[in-house]
C-alpha positions as CSV (number, residue, x, y, z in Angstrom):
1,M,89.4,77.3,130.1
2,L,92.1,77.9,127.3
3,S,95.1,78.8,129.8
4,T,95.8,78.6,133.4
5,V,98.7,80.7,135.0
6,A,101.1,79.7,137.9
7,F,103.4,81.6,141.0
8,E,105.7,80.4,142.2
9,I,106.1,82.4,145.9
10,L,108.9,81.7,148.5
11,D,109.5,83.6,151.5
12,G,106.0,86.7,150.1
13,R,107.9,86.7,146.8
14,I,106.8,85.7,143.0
15,T,109.8,83.8,142.1
16,T,108.5,82.1,139.2
17,I,105.3,83.3,136.5
18,R,104.1,79.8,134.3
19,G,101.0,80.4,131.2
20,V,100.5,76.6,129.7
21,T,98.5,76.8,127.2
22,D,98.8,73.8,125.1
23,P,95.5,71.6,125.2
24,D,97.4,68.1,125.6
25,E,98.7,69.7,129.6
26,L,95.6,71.3,130.3
27,E,93.0,67.6,129.9
28,H,93.6,66.6,133.1
29,I,91.7,69.9,134.3
30,G,89.1,69.8,132.6
31,P,86.7,70.3,129.7
32,L,88.5,72.5,127.1
33,A,87.6,75.5,125.8
34,D,87.2,76.4,121.5
35,A,89.8,78.7,121.1
36,F,89.1,79.8,118.3
37,A,85.6,80.3,118.9
38,V,85.8,82.6,121.7
39,Q,88.1,85.3,119.7
40,R,85.0,85.0,116.5
41,K,82.8,86.1,119.7
42,A,84.8,88.7,120.7
43,F,85.8,90.2,117.9
44,A,82.4,89.6,116.5
45,T,81.3,91.6,120.1
46,R,84.3,94.3,118.9
47,R,82.4,95.1,116.1
48,S,78.7,95.1,116.5
49,P,77.6,97.9,115.7
50,E,77.2,99.6,119.7
51,G,73.1,98.4,121.1
52,A,72.9,95.3,118.8
53,G,72.8,92.4,120.2
54,P,75.8,89.7,120.7
55,G,75.6,87.9,117.4
């Protein structure tokens, strides 16, 4: 997990959207991902030659 998004709904309408990315506030929910590793992998995948496997 990298982040969460919470929606507050009143009378069937979204009234507030909250995003939480602070690891200290998320660790009680479950295991956290290494955001930098995820970013590096995504960047490497986009930059790899077409047809090449993930690296």
